[in-house]
PyMOL commands that place a pseudoatom at each C-alpha (Angstrom):
pseudoatom trace, name=CA, resn=MET, resi=1, chain=A, elem=C, hetatm=0, pos=[19.728, 21.201, -1.968]
pseudoatom trace, name=CA, resn=VAL, resi=2, chain=A, elem=C, hetatm=0, pos=[17.938, 21.740, 1.337]
pseudoatom trace, name=CA, resn=TYR, resi=3, chain=A, elem=C, hetatm=0, pos=[17.043, 25.213, 0.108]
pseudoatom trace, name=CA, resn=ARG, resi=4, chain=A, elem=C, hetatm=0, pos=[14.879, 23.732, -2.655]
pseudoatom trace, name=CA, resn=SER, resi=5, chain=A, elem=C, hetatm=0, pos=[13.062, 21.343, -0.320]
pseudoatom trace, name=CA, resn=ILE, resi=6, chain=A, elem=C, hetatm=0, pos=[11.464, 24.140, 1.725]
pseudoatom trace, name=CA, resn=GLU, resi=7, chain=A, elem=C, hetatm=0, pos=[7.688, 24.424, 1.490]
pseudoatom trace, name=CA, resn=PHE, resi=8, chain=A, elem=C, hetatm=0, pos=[5.857, 27.700, 2.156]
pseudoatom trace, name=CA, resn=LEU, resi=9, chain=A, elem=C, hetatm=0, pos=[2.540, 27.166, 3.902]
pseudoatom trace, name=CA, resn=PRO, resi=10, chain=A, elem=C, hetatm=0, pos=[0.168, 30.023, 4.752]
pseudoatom trace, name=CA, resn=SER, resi=11, chain=A, elem=C, hetatm=0, pos=[-1.380, 29.816, 8.207]
pseudoatom trace, name=CA, resn=ARG, resi=12, chain=A, elem=C, hetatm=0, pos=[-3.165, 31.847, 10.851]
pseudoatom trace, name=CA, resn=VAL, resi=13, chain=A, elem=C, hetatm=0, pos=[-1.061, 32.843, 13.843]
pseudoatom trace, name=CA, resn=PRO, resi=14, chain=A, elem=C, hetatm=0, pos=[-1.688, 30.218, 16.546]
pseudoatom trace, name=CA, resn=GLY, resi=15, chain=A, elem=C, hetatm=0, pos=[-3.380, 31.962, 19.474]
pseudoatom trace, name=CA, resn=GLY, resi=16, chain=A, elem=C, hetatm=0, pos=[-3.263, 35.258, 17.594]
pseudoatom trace, name=CA, resn=THR, resi=17, chain=A, elem=C, hetatm=0, pos=[-5.244, 38.083, 19.112]
pseudoatom trace, name=CA, resn=ARG, resi=18, chain=A, elem=C, hetatm=0, pos=[-5.820, 39.975, 15.862]
pseudoatom trace, name=CA, resn=PRO, resi=19, chain=A, elem=C, hetatm=0, pos=[-7.923, 38.588, 13.008]
pseudoatom trace, name=CA, resn=ASP, resi=20, chain=A, elem=C, hetatm=0, pos=[-5.599, 40.169, 10.428]
pseudoatom trace, name=CA, resn=GLU, resi=21, chain=A, elem=C, hetatm=0, pos=[-2.480, 38.386, 11.757]
pseudoatom trace, name=CA, resn=GLN, resi=22, chain=A, elem=C, hetatm=0, pos=[-1.170, 35.732, 9.430]
pseudoatom trace, name=CA, resn=CYS, resi=23, chain=A, elem=C, hetatm=0, pos=[1.874, 33.553, 9.168]
pseudoatom trace, name=CA, resn=LEU, resi=24, chain=A, elem=C, hetatm=0, pos=[3.904, 31.999, 6.367]
pseudoatom trace, name=CA, resn=LEU, resi=25, chain=A, elem=C, hetatm=0, pos=[5.466, 28.811, 7.693]
pseudoatom trace, name=CA, resn=LEU, resi=26, chain=A, elem=C, hetatm=0, pos=[8.733, 27.550, 6.214]
pseudoatom trace, name=CA, resn=VAL, resi=27, chain=A, elem=C, hetatm=0, pos=[8.647, 23.769, 6.388]
pseudoatom trace, name=CA, resn=HIS, resi=28, chain=A, elem=C, hetatm=0, pos=[11.480, 21.333, 5.735]
pseudoatom trace, name=CA, resn=ILE, resi=29, chain=A, elem=C, hetatm=0, pos=[10.628, 17.609, 5.891]
pseudoatom trace, name=CA, resn=ARG, resi=30, chain=A, elem=C, hetatm=0, pos=[7.470, 18.154, 8.002]
pseudoatom trace, name=CA, resn=LYS, resi=31, chain=A, elem=C, hetatm=0, pos=[9.288, 20.432, 10.465]
pseudoatom trace, name=CA, resn=VAL, resi=32, chain=A, elem=C, hetatm=0, pos=[8.758, 24.183, 10.760]
pseudoatom trace, name=CA, resn=VAL, resi=33, chain=A, elem=C, hetatm=0, pos=[12.194, 25.791, 10.352]
pseudoatom trace, name=CA, resn=GLY, resi=34, chain=A, elem=C, hetatm=0, pos=[11.056, 29.397, 10.105]
pseudoatom trace, name=CA, resn=GLN, resi=35, chain=A, elem=C, hetatm=0, pos=[8.169, 31.752, 9.747]
pseudoatom trace, name=CA, resn=VAL, resi=36, chain=A, elem=C, hetatm=0, pos=[7.163, 35.195, 8.573]
pseudoatom trace, name=CA, resn=ARG, resi=37, chain=A, elem=C, hetatm=0, pos=[4.395, 36.874, 10.577]
pseudoatom trace, name=CA, resn=TYR, resi=38, chain=A, elem=C, hetatm=0, pos=[2.451, 39.669, 8.964]
pseudoatom trace, name=CA, resn=GLN, resi=39, chain=A, elem=C, hetatm=0, pos=[-0.773, 41.634, 8.937]
pseudoatom trace, name=CA, resn=LEU, resi=40, chain=A, elem=C, hetatm=0, pos=[-2.826, 42.417, 5.852]
pseudoatom trace, name=CA, resn=CYS, resi=41, chain=A, elem=C, hetatm=0, pos=[-5.526, 44.965, 5.164]
pseudoatom trace, name=CA, resn=ASP, resi=42, chain=A, elem=C, hetatm=0, pos=[-7.631, 44.157, 2.110]
pseudoatom trace, name=CA, resn=ARG, resi=43, chain=A, elem=C, hetatm=0, pos=[-9.245, 47.604, 2.108]
pseudoatom trace, name=CA, resn=CYS, resi=44, chain=A, elem=C, hetatm=0, pos=[-6.047, 49.634, 1.665]
pseudoatom trace, name=CA, resn=ASP, resi=45, chain=A, elem=C, hetatm=0, pos=[-3.786, 46.891, 0.220]
pseudoatom trace, name=CA, resn=GLN, resi=46, chain=A, elem=C, hetatm=0, pos=[-1.141, 47.322, 2.901]
pseudoatom trace, name=CA, resn=GLY, resi=47, chain=A, elem=C, hetatm=0, pos=[0.855, 44.612, 4.613]
pseudoatom trace, name=CA, resn=VAL, resi=48, chain=A, elem=C, hetatm=0, pos=[3.124, 44.851, 7.633]
pseudoatom trace, name=CA, resn=ILE, resi=49, chain=A, elem=C, hetatm=0, pos=[5.774, 42.227, 8.379]
pseudoatom trace, name=CA, resn=THR, resi=50, chain=A, elem=C, hetatm=0, pos=[5.964, 41.865, 12.152]
pseudoatom trace, name=CA, resn=ALA, resi=51, chain=A, elem=C, hetatm=0, pos=[8.355, 38.923, 12.574]
pseudoatom trace, name=CA, resn=VAL, resi=52, chain=A, elem=C, hetatm=0, pos=[10.844, 36.859, 10.576]
pseudoatom trace, name=CA, resn=THR, resi=53, chain=A, elem=C, hetatm=0, pos=[12.434, 33.817, 12.188]
pseudoatom trace, name=CA, resn=LEU, resi=54, chain=A, elem=C, hetatm=0, pos=[14.726, 31.133, 10.779]
pseudoatom trace, name=CA, resn=GLU, resi=55, chain=A, elem=C, hetatm=0, pos=[16.532, 28.258, 12.394]
pseudoatom trace, name=CA, resn=GLU, resi=56, chain=A, elem=C, hetatm=0, pos=[20.229, 29.036, 12.737]
pseudoatom trace, name=CA, resn=ARG, resi=57, chain=A, elem=C, hetatm=0, pos=[21.286, 26.511, 10.079]
pseudoatom trace, name=CA, resn=PHE, resi=58, chain=A, elem=C, hetatm=0, pos=[19.179, 28.290, 7.436]
pseudoatom trace, name=CA, resn=ARG, resi=59, chain=A, elem=C, hetatm=0, pos=[20.453, 31.811, 8.149]
pseudoatom trace, name=CA, resn=GLY, resi=60, chain=A, elem=C, hetatm=0, pos=[22.674, 33.211, 5.450]
pseudoatom trace, name=CA, resn=THR, resi=61, chain=A, elem=C, hetatm=0, pos=[21.304, 30.818, 2.814]
pseudoatom trace, name=CA, resn=GLY, resi=62, chain=A, elem=C, hetatm=0, pos=[18.978, 33.303, 1.128]
pseudoatom trace, name=CA, resn=LEU, resi=63, chain=A, elem=C, hetatm=0, pos=[15.918, 31.589, 2.567]
pseudoatom trace, name=CA, resn=GLY, resi=64, chain=A, elem=C, hetatm=0, pos=[14.695, 34.824, 4.180]
pseudoatom trace, name=CA, resn=THR, resi=65, chain=A, elem=C, hetatm=0, pos=[14.810, 36.572, 0.809]
pseudoatom trace, name=CA, resn=ARG, resi=66, chain=A, elem=C, hetatm=0, pos=[13.042, 33.643, -0.811]
pseudoatom trace, name=CA, resn=ALA, resi=67, chain=A, elem=C, hetatm=0, pos=[10.306, 33.670, 1.864]
pseudoatom trace, name=CA, resn=LEU, resi=68, chain=A, elem=C, hetatm=0, pos=[9.645, 37.411, 1.448]
pseudoatom trace, name=CA, resn=SER, resi=69, chain=A, elem=C, hetatm=0, pos=[9.641, 37.011, -2.344]
pseudoatom trace, name=CA, resn=HIS, resi=70, chain=A, elem=C, hetatm=0, pos=[7.091, 34.219, -1.968]
pseudoatom trace, name=CA, resn=LEU, resi=71, chain=A, elem=C, hetatm=0, pos=[4.951, 36.462, 0.249]
pseudoatom trace, name=CA, resn=ARG, resi=72, chain=A, elem=C, hetatm=0, pos=[5.099, 39.223, -2.352]
pseudoatom trace, name=CA, resn=SER, resi=73, chain=A, elem=C, hetatm=0, pos=[4.078, 36.820, -5.103]
pseudoatom trace, name=CA, resn=ARG, resi=74, chain=A, elem=C, hetatm=0, pos=[1.097, 35.601, -3.036]
pseudoatom trace, name=CA, resn=HIS, resi=75, chain=A, elem=C, hetatm=0, pos=[-0.066, 39.203, -2.517]
pseudoatom trace, name=CA, resn=PRO, resi=76, chain=A, elem=C, hetatm=0, pos=[1.102, 41.138, -5.609]
pseudoatom trace, name=CA, resn=SER, resi=77, chain=A, elem=C, hetatm=0, pos=[-0.981, 44.288, -5.040]
pseudoatom trace, name=CA, resn=VAL, resi=78, chain=A, elem=C, hetatm=0, pos=[0.091, 44.768, -1.406]
pseudoatom trace, name=CA, resn=ARG, resi=79, chain=A, elem=C, hetatm=0, pos=[2.478, 47.552, -0.381]
pseudoatom trace, name=CA, resn=TRP, resi=80, chain=A, elem=C, hetatm=0, pos=[4.732, 46.018, 2.260]
pseudoatom trace, name=CA, resn=ARG, resi=81, chain=A, elem=C, hetatm=0, pos=[6.241, 47.692, 5.343]
pseudoatom trace, name=CA, resn=SER, resi=82, chain=A, elem=C, hetatm=0, pos=[7.833, 46.283, 8.473]
pseudoatom trace, name=CA, resn=THR, resi=83, chain=A, elem=C, hetatm=0, pos=[8.091, 46.959, 12.205]
pseudoatom trace, name=CA, resn=LEU, resi=84, chain=A, elem=C, hetatm=0, pos=[11.307, 44.938, 12.552]
pseudoatom trace, name=CA, resn=ASN, resi=85, chain=A, elem=C, hetatm=0, pos=[14.443, 46.588, 13.871]
pseudoatom trace, name=CA, resn=LEU, resi=86, chain=A, elem=C, hetatm=0, pos=[16.945, 43.827, 14.667]
pseudoatom trace, name=CA, resn=ARG, resi=87, chain=A, elem=C, hetatm=0, pos=[20.092, 44.060, 12.562]
pseudoatom trace, name=CA, resn=ALA, resi=88, chain=A, elem=C, hetatm=0, pos=[19.629, 40.789, 10.662]
pseudoatom trace, name=CA, resn=THR, resi=89, chain=A, elem=C, hetatm=0, pos=[16.003, 41.466, 9.762]
pseudoatom trace, name=CA, resn=ARG, resi=90, chain=A, elem=C, hetatm=0, pos=[16.648, 45.162, 9.099]
pseudoatom trace, name=CA, resn=ASP, resi=91, chain=A, elem=C, hetatm=0, pos=[19.337, 44.238, 6.538]
pseudoatom trace, name=CA, resn=LEU, resi=92, chain=A, elem=C, hetatm=0, pos=[17.051, 41.670, 4.894]
pseudoatom trace, name=CA, resn=LEU, resi=93, chain=A, elem=C, hetatm=0, pos=[14.201, 44.167, 4.621]
pseudoatom trace, name=CA, resn=ARG, resi=94, chain=A, elem=C, hetatm=0, pos=[16.486, 46.874, 3.252]
pseudoatom trace, name=CA, resn=ARG, resi=95, chain=A, elem=C, hetatm=0, pos=[17.697, 44.441, 0.554]
pseudoatom trace, name=CA, resn=MET, resi=96, chain=A, elem=C, hetatm=0, pos=[14.057, 43.701, -0.273]
pseudoatom trace, name=CA, resn=SER, resi=97, chain=A, elem=C, hetatm=0, pos=[13.164, 47.452, -0.350]
pseudoatom trace, name=CA, resn=ILE, resi=98, chain=A, elem=C, hetatm=0, pos=[10.618, 47.094, 2.447]
pseudoatom trace, name=CA, resn=PRO, resi=99, chain=A, elem=C, hetatm=0, pos=[10.512, 50.294, 4.528]
pseudoatom trace, name=CA, resn=ALA, resi=100, chain=A, elem=C, hetatm=0, pos=[10.338, 50.336, 8.327]
pseudoatom trace, name=CA, resn=VAL, resi=101, chain=A, elem=C, hetatm=0, pos=[7.433, 51.844, 10.273]
pseudoatom trace, name=CA, resn=ALA, resi=102, chain=A, elem=C, hetatm=0, pos=[6.965, 52.458, 13.988]
pseudoatom trace, name=CA, resn=ALA, resi=103, chain=A, elem=C, hetatm=0, pos=[3.839, 50.294, 14.407]
pseudoatom trace, name=CA, resn=ALA, resi=104, chain=A, elem=C, hetatm=0, pos=[1.792, 47.730, 12.516]
pseudoatom trace, name=CA, resn=GLY, resi=105, chain=A, elem=C, hetatm=0, pos=[-1.832, 48.128, 11.578]
pseudoatom trace, name=CA, resn=CYS, resi=106, chain=A, elem=C, hetatm=0, pos=[-3.992, 50.635, 9.745]
pseudoatom trace, name=CA, resn=PRO, resi=107, chain=A, elem=C, hetatm=0, pos=[-7.321, 52.375, 10.450]
pseudoatom trace, name=CA, resn=HIS, resi=108, chain=A, elem=C, hetatm=0, pos=[-9.236, 49.461, 8.906]
pseudoatom trace, name=CA, resn=THR, resi=109, chain=A, elem=C, hetatm=0, pos=[-7.682, 46.810, 11.155]
pseudoatom trace, name=CA, resn=GLY, resi=110, chain=A, elem=C, hetatm=0, pos=[-8.082, 48.631, 14.429]
pseudoatom trace, name=CA, resn=GLY, resi=111, chain=A, elem=C, hetatm=0, pos=[-5.100, 50.978, 14.239]
pseudoatom trace, name=CA, resn=PRO, resi=112, chain=A, elem=C, hetatm=0, pos=[-1.562, 50.392, 15.398]
pseudoatom trace, name=CA, resn=SER, resi=113, chain=A, elem=C, hetatm=0, pos=[-0.600, 47.294, 17.284]
pseudoatom trace, name=CA, resn=PRO, resi=114, chain=A, elem=C, hetatm=0, pos=[2.471, 46.935, 19.482]
pseudoatom trace, name=CA, resn=ARG, resi=115, chain=A, elem=C, hetatm=0, pos=[5.830, 46.145, 17.909]
pseudoatom trace, name=CA, resn=SER, resi=116, chain=A, elem=C, hetatm=0, pos=[6.471, 42.503, 17.452]
pseudoatom trace, name=CA, resn=GLU, resi=117, chain=A, elem=C, hetatm=0, pos=[9.822, 40.968, 16.704]
pseudoatom trace, name=CA, resn=MET, resi=118, chain=A, elem=C, hetatm=0, pos=[11.183, 37.500, 17.228]
pseudoatom trace, name=CA, resn=PRO, resi=119, chain=A, elem=C, hetatm=0, pos=[14.909, 36.738, 17.457]
for i in range(1, 119): cmd.bond("trace and resi %d" % i, "trace and resi %d" % (i + 1))
show_as sticks, trace
zoom trace
């Protein structure tokens, strides 16, 4: 039941240093319970997922899969990749057929940026 009451709200990364950094907030009853951070390039239709976080109580519920599916539906023409390498996120991304890359960014957004991953 809680699963259905999650809202997905697009946002800019607070204090983000890159203009292409964005965030999908997962909100449950006016409280952020998770987020997906990513970068998009409109010129080459590429997206890089740089962080996925969920509160402990929502892990294992399928909410991560639902959040990435929502992101894909918001940006249907984007080819997604990820810089994440933690076991939990790596498994999620493998299930979602999102390949791993060494660094985020592309030539249009200023090239590679450092790895970013949140526990």
